[in-house]
C-alpha positions as CSV (number, residue, x, y, z in Angstrom):
1,M,-15.8,1.4,3.4
2,Y,-15.3,-1.5,1.0
3,P,-16.7,-4.8,2.2
4,G,-14.0,-6.7,4.2
5,G,-11.7,-3.7,4.1
6,V,-9.1,-2.6,1.6
7,Q,-5.8,-4.2,0.9
8,P,-3.1,-1.5,1.0
9,S,-1.4,-3.1,-1.9
10,L,-4.6,-2.7,-4.0
11,A,-4.4,1.0,-3.6
12,K,-0.7,0.9,-4.6
13,Q,-1.8,-0.9,-7.8
14,Y,-4.6,1.7,-8.3
15,I,-2.0,4.4,-8.5
16,Y,0.0,2.4,-11.0
17,C,-3.1,1.7,-13.2
18,P,-6.8,1.9,-12.2
19,V,-7.6,-1.2,-14.2
20,I,-5.5,-3.5,-12.0
21,P,-7.7,-3.3,-8.8
22,W,-10.8,-3.4,-10.9
23,I,-9.7,-6.8,-12.5
24,I,-8.6,-8.1,-9.1
25,A,-12.0,-7.1,-7.5
26,K,-14.2,-8.3,-10.3
27,Y,-12.4,-11.6,-11.3
28,G,-10.6,-12.5,-8.1
29,V,-7.4,-12.6,-10.0
30,V,-4.2,-12.7,-8.0
31,E,-1.1,-11.0,-9.3
32,P,1.5,-13.6,-10.2
33,I,4.7,-13.6,-8.1
34,T,7.4,-11.7,-10.0
35,D,11.1,-12.2,-9.7
36,S,11.4,-8.8,-7.9
37,M,8.7,-10.0,-5.4
38,K,10.6,-13.2,-4.7
39,I,13.9,-11.3,-4.1
40,G,12.1,-8.8,-1.9
41,R,10.6,-11.6,0.2
42,E,14.0,-13.2,0.6
43,K,15.4,-9.9,1.9
44,H,12.7,-9.3,4.5
45,D,12.7,-10.9,7.9
46,P,9.3,-12.4,8.3
47,G,9.9,-12.6,12.1
48,K,9.8,-8.8,12.3
49,Q,6.7,-8.4,10.2
50,V,3.6,-7.2,12.1
51,R,0.0,-7.9,11.0
52,F,-2.9,-5.7,11.9
53,K,-6.5,-6.5,11.1
54,S,-9.3,-4.0,11.5
55,K,-12.7,-3.1,9.9
56,R,-10.6,-1.1,7.4
57,G,-8.6,-4.1,6.2
58,I,-5.4,-6.0,6.8
59,A,-2.0,-4.4,7.0
60,I,1.3,-6.4,7.0
61,L,4.1,-4.1,8.0
62,D,7.8,-5.0,7.7
63,S,8.3,-3.7,11.2
64,V,7.1,-1.4,13.9
65,V,9.5,0.4,16.1
66,E,8.6,2.0,19.5
67,E,10.6,4.8,21.0
68,N,9.5,6.9,24.0
69,G,5.9,5.8,23.6
70,E,5.7,6.8,19.9
71,F,5.6,4.2,17.1
72,T,7.1,4.3,13.6
73,I,5.8,1.9,11.0
74,I,8.3,0.7,8.4
75,E,7.7,-0.6,4.9
76,K,10.7,-1.9,2.9
77,K,10.9,-2.2,-0.9
78,A,13.9,-4.1,-2.1
79,F,14.0,-2.3,-5.4
80,K,14.0,1.4,-5.9
81,S,10.8,2.6,-7.6
82,R,10.7,5.5,-10.1
83,S,8.0,7.1,-8.1
84,I,7.4,6.5,-4.4
85,H,3.9,8.1,-4.5
86,R,2.1,4.7,-4.8
87,C,4.3,3.3,-1.9
88,V,3.4,6.3,0.2
89,V,-0.3,5.7,-0.4
90,Q,0.2,2.0,0.6
91,I,2.0,2.9,3.8
92,I,-0.6,5.5,4.9
93,I,-3.4,3.0,4.4
94,Q,-1.4,0.6,6.5
95,Y,-1.2,3.3,9.1
96,L,-4.9,3.8,9.0
97,I,-5.4,0.1,9.7
98,A,-2.7,-0.2,12.3
99,S,-3.8,3.0,14.2
100,E,-7.1,1.3,15.1
101,K,-5.0,-1.2,17.1
102,V,-2.0,0.9,18.2
103,A,-2.2,4.4,19.5
104,G,0.8,6.7,19.1
105,I,1.9,5.9,15.5
106,R,3.6,9.2,14.6
107,R,5.7,8.5,11.5
108,A,6.1,6.1,8.6
109,V,9.4,5.1,7.1
110,L,9.6,3.9,3.5
111,I,12.9,2.1,2.6
112,N,13.0,2.3,-1.2
113,G,16.0,0.3,-2.4
114,D,18.9,2.2,-0.8
115,R,16.9,5.4,0.0
116,I,15.1,6.1,3.2
117,H,12.0,8.4,3.3
118,V,10.6,9.5,6.6
119,F,7.0,10.8,6.7
120,E,5.5,12.6,9.7
121,I,1.9,11.4,9.6
122,N,-0.4,14.4,9.4
123,R,-3.9,15.3,8.6
124,D,-3.2,16.5,5.0
125,L,-1.5,13.3,4.1
126,I,-4.3,11.2,5.6
127,L,-6.9,13.3,3.7
128,E,-5.1,13.0,0.4
129,V,-4.8,9.2,0.8
130,G,-8.5,9.1,1.9
131,M,-9.6,10.7,-1.3
132,I,-7.5,8.3,-3.4
133,L,-9.0,5.4,-1.5
134,E,-12.5,6.7,-2.1
135,R,-11.8,7.0,-5.9
136,M,-10.4,3.5,-6.0
137,I,-13.4,2.1,-4.2
138,K,-15.8,3.8,-6.7
139,V,-13.8,2.3,-9.5
140,V,-13.9,-1.3,-8.3
141,E,-17.6,-1.1,-7.6
142,K,-18.4,-0.2,-11.2
143,D,-19.4,-2.8,-13.7
144,C,-17.3,-1.4,-16.5
145,P,-13.5,-1.1,-16.2
146,P,-12.0,2.3,-15.8
147,P,-9.7,3.8,-18.5
148,A,-6.2,2.4,-18.3
149,T,-3.3,4.5,-17.4
150,T,-2.2,7.1,-19.9
151,E,1.4,6.0,-19.3
152,T,1.3,3.3,-22.0
153,W,4.8,2.1,-21.2
154,K,3.4,0.5,-18.1
155,C,1.2,-1.8,-20.2
156,S,4.2,-3.6,-21.7
157,V,5.4,-4.6,-18.2
158,C,2.0,-5.3,-16.7
159,W,1.0,-8.8,-15.8
């Protein structure tokens, strides 16, 4: 495991472009707050956020709901994303961190703009995200940056 654990948002950035977590890890750079981040924070209720810290890292979930002894973790994105894959990776890593502290987390809900995606947490999903996490850790441990995303349109909107 990466020293100090992994930030779930770093894995989300890795899916967007592998260079971003490498820069953050090597130079300690912090992503500047964007207008969409500001608006998203204004829409969230910080009183409902739940923080988990484990040897894997720190997860800040927008909420956790318990029903009949089973828990659902919820991640809200104020703006709909073109692809939810990177958000799914983020929420599954949050699950891995939270599950060390709370037994019985069975599903994850991603609220992506006005769309709601419900994921039953299963072994295949955990293994897929685990492989992504391993690749990301290998990238950030290297001295040379990885190749940037092949989706060059992302470069024009990247910080």
